[in-house]
VEXKEVO-282957 format. One record per atom (N, C-alpha, C, CB): x, y, z; residue in one letter; atom name; residue number from 1. Coordinates in Angstrom, 1 decimal, decimal comma, padded with zeros to 4 digits, m for minus. Glycine has a CB too. Layout:
<pts>
       u       v       w  residuo  atomo  num
       X       Y       Z        A     CA  NUM
...
</pts>
This chain:
<pts>
       u       v       w  residuo  atomo  num
   000,8  m001,2   000,0        M      N    1
   000,0   000,0   000,0        M     CA    1
   000,9   001,3   000,0        M      C    1
  m000,9   000,0   001,2        M     CB    1
   001,9   001,2   000,8        F      N    2
   002,8   002,4   000,9        F     CA    2
   003,5   002,7  m000,4        F      C    2
   003,8   002,2   002,0        F     CB    2
   003,9   001,6  m001,1        Q      N    3
   004,6   001,8  m002,4        Q     CA    3
   003,7   002,3  m003,4        Q      C    3
   005,2   000,4  m002,8        Q     CB    3
   002,4   001,9  m003,4        L      N    4
   001,5   002,4  m004,4        L     CA    4
   001,2   003,9  m004,1        L      C    4
   000,2   001,6  m004,3        L     CB    4
   001,1   004,2  m002,9        L      N    5
   000,8   005,6  m002,5        L     CA    5
   002,0   006,5  m002,9        L      C    5
   000,5   005,7  m001,0        L     CB    5
   003,2   006,0  m002,7        S      N    6
   004,4   006,7  m003,1        S     CA    6
   004,4   007,0  m004,6        S      C    6
   005,7   006,0  m002,7        S     CB    6
   004,0   006,0  m005,4        I      N    7
   004,0   006,2  m006,8        I     CA    7
   002,9   007,2  m007,2        I      C    7
   003,7   004,8  m007,5        I     CB    7
   001,8   007,2  m006,6        V      N    8
   000,7   008,2  m006,8        V     CA    8
   001,2   009,6  m006,5        V      C    8
  m000,5   007,8  m006,0        V     CB    8
   001,9   009,7  m005,3        H      N    9
   002,4   011,0  m005,0        H     CA    9
   003,4   011,6  m006,0        H      C    9
   003,1   010,9  m003,6        H     CB    9
   004,3   010,7  m006,4        V      N   10
   005,3   011,2  m007,4        V     CA   10
   004,6   011,6  m008,7        V      C   10
   006,3   010,1  m007,7        V     CB   10
   003,6   010,8  m009,2        F      N   11
   002,9   011,1  m010,4        F     CA   11
   002,1   012,4  m010,3        F      C   11
   001,9   009,9  m010,7        F     CB   11
   001,4   012,6  m009,2        L      N   12
   000,7   013,8  m009,0        L     CA   12
   001,6   015,0  m008,9        L      C   12
  m000,2   013,7  m007,7        L     CB   12
   002,7   014,9  m008,2        A      N   13
   003,6   016,0  m008,1        A     CA   13
   004,2   016,4  m009,4        A      C   13
   004,8   015,6  m007,1        A     CB   13
   004,6   015,4  m010,2        V      N   14
   005,2   015,8  m011,5        V     CA   14
   004,1   016,4  m012,4        V      C   14
   005,7   014,5  m012,2        V     CB   14
   002,9   015,9  m012,4        T      N   15
   001,8   016,4  m013,1        T     CA   15
   001,4   017,8  m012,7        T      C   15
   000,5   015,5  m013,0        T     CB   15
   001,4   018,1  m011,4        L      N   16
   001,1   019,4  m010,9        L     CA   16
   002,2   020,4  m011,3        L      C   16
   001,0   019,4  m009,4        L     CB   16
   003,5   020,0  m011,2        I      N   17
   004,6   020,9  m011,7        I     CA   17
   004,4   021,2  m013,2        I      C   17
   005,9   020,2  m011,4        I     CB   17
   004,2   020,2  m014,0        A      N   18
   004,0   020,4  m015,4        A     CA   18
   002,9   021,4  m015,7        A      C   18
   003,8   019,1  m016,1        A     CB   18
   001,7   021,2  m015,1        L      N   19
   000,6   022,0  m015,3        L     CA   19
   000,9   023,5  m014,9        L      C   19
  m000,6   021,6  m014,5        L     CB   19
   001,6   023,7  m013,8        I      N   20
   001,9   025,0  m013,4        I     CA   20
   002,9   025,7  m014,4        I      C   20
   002,6   025,0  m012,0        I     CB   20
   003,9   024,9  m014,9        L      N   21
   004,8   025,5  m015,8        L     CA   21
   004,2   025,8  m017,2        L      C   21
   006,0   024,5  m016,0        L     CB   21
   003,2   025,0  m017,6        I      N   22
   002,5   025,2  m018,8        I     CA   22
   001,7   026,5  m018,7        I      C   22
   001,6   024,0  m019,2        I     CB   22
   001,1   026,7  m017,6        Q      N   23
   000,3   027,9  m017,4        Q     CA   23
   001,2   029,2  m017,4        Q      C   23
  m000,5   027,9  m016,1        Q     CB   23
   002,3   029,1  m016,8        R      N   24
   003,2   030,2  m016,8        R     CA   24
   003,8   030,5  m018,1        R      C   24
   004,4   029,9  m015,8        R     CB   24
   004,0   029,5  m018,9        A      N   25
   004,5   029,7  m020,3        A     CA   25
   003,4   030,4  m021,1        A      C   25
   005,0   028,4  m020,9        A     CB   25
   002,2   030,0  m020,9        N      N   26
   001,1   030,6  m021,7        N     CA   26
   001,0   032,1  m021,4        N      C   26
  m000,2   029,9  m021,4        N     CB   26
   001,1   032,5  m020,2        T      N   27
   001,0   033,9  m019,9        T     CA   27
   002,1   034,8  m020,5        T      C   27
   000,9   034,2  m018,4        T     CB   27
   003,3   034,2  m020,5        D      N   28
   004,4   034,9  m021,1        D     CA   28
   004,2   035,0  m022,6        D      C   28
   005,8   034,2  m020,8        D     CB   28
   003,7   033,9  m023,2        A      N   29
   003,5   033,9  m024,6        A     CA   29
   002,4   034,9  m025,0        A      C   29
   003,1   032,5  m025,1        A     CB   29
   001,4   035,1  m024,2        S      N   30
   000,3   036,0  m024,6        S     CA   30
   000,8   037,4  m024,5        S      C   30
  m000,9   035,8  m023,7        S     CB   30
   001,7   037,7  m023,6        G      N   31
   002,3   039,1  m023,5        G     CA   31
   003,2   039,4  m024,7        G      C   31
   003,0   039,2  m022,2        G     CB   31
   003,8   038,4  m025,2        A      N   32
   004,7   038,5  m026,3        A     CA   32
   004,0   038,8  m027,6        A      C   32
   005,6   037,3  m026,5        A     CB   32
   002,7   038,4  m027,7        F      N   33
   001,9   038,6  m028,9        F     CA   33
   000,9   039,7  m028,8        F      C   33
   001,2   037,3  m029,2        F     CB   33
   001,2   040,7  m028,0        G      N   34
   000,3   041,9  m028,0        G     CA   34
  m000,6   042,1  m026,9        G      C   34
  m000,4   041,9  m029,3        G     CB   34
  m000,8   041,1  m026,0        A      N   35
  m001,6   041,4  m024,8        A     CA   35
  m000,9   042,2  m023,8        A      C   35
  m002,1   040,0  m024,2        A     CB   35
  m001,2   043,5  m023,8        D      N   36
  m000,5   044,5  m023,0        D     CA   36
  m000,9   044,4  m021,6        D      C   36
  m000,7   045,9  m023,5        D     CB   36
  m002,0   043,8  m021,2        G      N   37
  m002,4   043,8  m019,8        G     CA   37
  m003,0   045,0  m019,3        G      C   37
  m001,2   043,4  m019,0        G     CB   37
  m003,2   046,0  m020,1        G      N   38
  m003,8   047,3  m019,7        G     CA   38
  m005,3   047,2  m019,6        G      C   38
  m003,5   048,3  m020,7        G     CB   38
  m006,0   046,3  m020,2        N      N   39
  m007,4   046,2  m020,1        N     CA   39
  m007,8   045,0  m019,2        N      C   39
  m008,1   046,1  m021,5        N     CB   39
  m009,1   044,9  m018,8        G      N   40
  m009,6   043,9  m018,0        G     CA   40
  m009,7   042,5  m018,7        G      C   40
  m010,9   044,2  m017,4        G     CB   40
  m009,8   042,5  m020,0        A      N   41
  m009,9   041,3  m020,7        A     CA   41
  m008,7   040,4  m020,6        A      C   41
  m010,2   041,6  m022,2        A     CB   41
  m007,5   041,0  m020,4        A      N   42
  m006,3   040,2  m020,3        A     CA   42
  m006,3   039,4  m019,0        A      C   42
  m005,1   041,1  m020,3        A     CB   42
  m007,1   039,8  m018,0        L      N   43
  m007,1   039,0  m016,7        L     CA   43
  m008,1   037,9  m016,8        L      C   43
  m007,5   040,0  m015,6        L     CB   43
  m009,0   037,8  m017,8        E      N   44
  m009,9   036,7  m017,8        E     CA   44
  m009,2   035,5  m018,5        E      C   44
  m011,1   037,1  m018,7        E     CB   44
  m009,6   034,3  m018,0        K      N   45
  m009,1   033,1  m018,5        K     CA   45
  m010,2   032,5  m019,5        K      C   45
  m008,7   032,0  m017,4        K     CB   45
  m009,8   032,1  m020,7        R      N   46
  m010,8   031,6  m021,6        R     CA   46
  m010,2   030,4  m022,3        R      C   46
  m011,1   032,7  m022,7        R     CB   46
  m011,1   029,5  m022,7        G      N   47
  m010,8   028,4  m023,5        G     CA   47
  m009,8   027,4  m022,8        G      C   47
  m010,1   028,8  m024,8        G     CB   47
  m008,7   027,1  m023,5        V      N   48
  m007,8   026,1  m022,9        V     CA   48
  m007,1   026,6  m021,7        V      C   48
  m006,7   025,8  m024,0        V     CB   48
  m006,9   027,9  m021,6        E      N   49
  m006,3   028,4  m020,4        E     CA   49
  m007,2   028,2  m019,2        E      C   49
  m006,0   029,9  m020,6        E     CB   49
  m008,5   028,4  m019,3        K      N   50
  m009,4   028,2  m018,2        K     CA   50
  m009,4   026,7  m017,8        K      C   50
  m010,8   028,7  m018,6        K     CB   50
  m009,4   025,8  m018,8        S      N   51
  m009,4   024,4  m018,6        S     CA   51
  m008,1   024,0  m017,8        S      C   51
  m009,6   023,6  m019,9        S     CB   51
  m007,0   024,5  m018,2        L      N   52
  m005,7   024,2  m017,6        L     CA   52
  m005,8   024,7  m016,1        L      C   52
  m004,6   024,8  m018,3        L     CB   52
  m006,3   025,8  m015,9        H      N   53
  m006,4   026,4  m014,6        H     CA   53
  m007,3   025,5  m013,7        H      C   53
  m007,0   027,8  m014,6        H     CB   53
  m008,4   025,0  m014,2        R      N   54
  m009,3   024,2  m013,4        R     CA   54
  m008,7   022,8  m013,2        R      C   54
  m010,6   024,0  m014,1        R     CB   54
  m008,0   022,3  m014,2        L      N   55
  m007,3   021,0  m014,0        L     CA   55
  m006,2   021,1  m013,0        L      C   55
  m006,7   020,5  m015,4        L     CB   55
  m005,5   022,2  m013,0        T      N   56
  m004,4   022,4  m012,0        T     CA   56
  m005,0   022,4  m010,6        T      C   56
  m003,7   023,7  m012,2        T     CB   56
  m006,1   023,1  m010,4        I      N   57
  m006,8   023,1  m009,1        I     CA   57
  m007,2   021,7  m008,7        I      C   57
  m008,0   024,1  m009,1        I     CB   57
  m007,8   021,0  m009,6        F      N   58
  m008,2   019,6  m009,3        F     CA   58
  m007,1   018,7  m008,9        F      C   58
  m008,9   019,0  m010,5        F     CB   58
  m006,0   018,8  m009,7        V      N   59
  m004,8   017,9  m009,4        V     CA   59
  m004,2   018,3  m008,0        V      C   59
  m003,7   018,0  m010,5        V     CB   59
  m004,2   019,6  m007,7        A      N   60
  m003,7   020,1  m006,4        A     CA   60
  m004,5   019,6  m005,3        A      C   60
  m003,6   021,6  m006,4        A     CB   60
  m005,8   019,6  m005,4        I      N   61
  m006,7   019,0  m004,4        I     CA   61
  m006,5   017,5  m004,2        I      C   61
  m008,2   019,3  m004,7        I     CB   61
  m006,4   016,8  m005,3        I      N   62
  m006,2   015,3  m005,2        I     CA   62
  m004,8   015,1  m004,5        I      C   62
  m006,2   014,7  m006,6        I     CB   62
  m003,8   015,9  m004,9        F      N   63
  m002,5   015,7  m004,3        F     CA   63
  m002,5   016,0  m002,8        F      C   63
  m001,5   016,7  m004,9        F     CB   63
  m003,2   017,0  m002,4        A      N   64
  m003,4   017,3  m000,9        A     CA   64
  m004,1   016,2  m000,2        A      C   64
  m004,1   018,7  m000,7        A     CB   64
  m005,2   015,7  m000,8        L      N   65
  m005,9   014,6  m000,2        L     CA   65
  m005,1   013,3  m000,1        L      C   65
  m007,2   014,4  m001,0        L     CB   65
  m004,3   013,1  m001,1        S      N   66
  m003,5   011,9  m001,0        S     CA   66
  m002,4   012,0   000,1        S      C   66
  m002,8   011,6  m002,4        S     CB   66
  m002,0   013,2   000,4        L      N   67
  m001,1   013,4   001,5        L     CA   67
  m001,7   013,2   002,8        L      C   67
  m000,4   014,8   001,4        L     CB   67
  m003,0   013,6   003,0        V      N   68
  m003,7   013,6   004,2        V     CA   68
  m004,2   012,2   004,5        V      C   68
  m004,9   014,6   004,2        V     CB   68
  m004,5   011,4   003,4        Y      N   69
  m005,1   010,1   003,5        Y     CA   69
  m004,3   009,1   004,5        Y      C   69
  m005,1   009,4   002,2        Y     CB   69
  m003,0   009,0   004,4        P      N   70
  m002,3   008,1   005,4        P     CA   70
  m002,5   008,6   006,9        P      C   70
  m000,9   008,0   005,0        P     CB   70
  m002,6   009,9   007,1        I      N   71
  m002,7   010,4   008,4        I     CA   71
  m004,0   010,1   009,0        I      C   71
  m002,4   012,0   008,4        I     CB   71
  m005,1   010,2   008,2        V      N   72
  m006,4   009,9   008,7        V     CA   72
  m006,6   008,4   008,9        V      C   72
  m007,4   010,4   007,6        V     CB   72
  m006,0   007,6   008,1        I      N   73
  m006,2   006,1   008,2        I     CA   73
  m005,6   005,6   009,5        I      C   73
  m005,6   005,4   006,9        I     CB   73
  m004,4   006,1   009,8        H      N   74
  m003,7   005,6   011,0        H     CA   74
  m004,1   006,3   012,2        H      C   74
  m002,2   005,6   010,9        H     CB   74
</pts>
């Protein structure tokens, strides 16, 4: 059980890191292509960016729950 949980932690951690880095790369790229950030529309997440944001939150919650799970069980 411990070995499986360790594998899940590593997988979730790597996935979370990748999702965060992808989001950061997207914001830099949008600034390079003319999004000056001066208007309110630049702060809204749309399309794929919004989906990535929600997926990142979901993976972060699952990661946190997987860390708490062994504490609650014992």
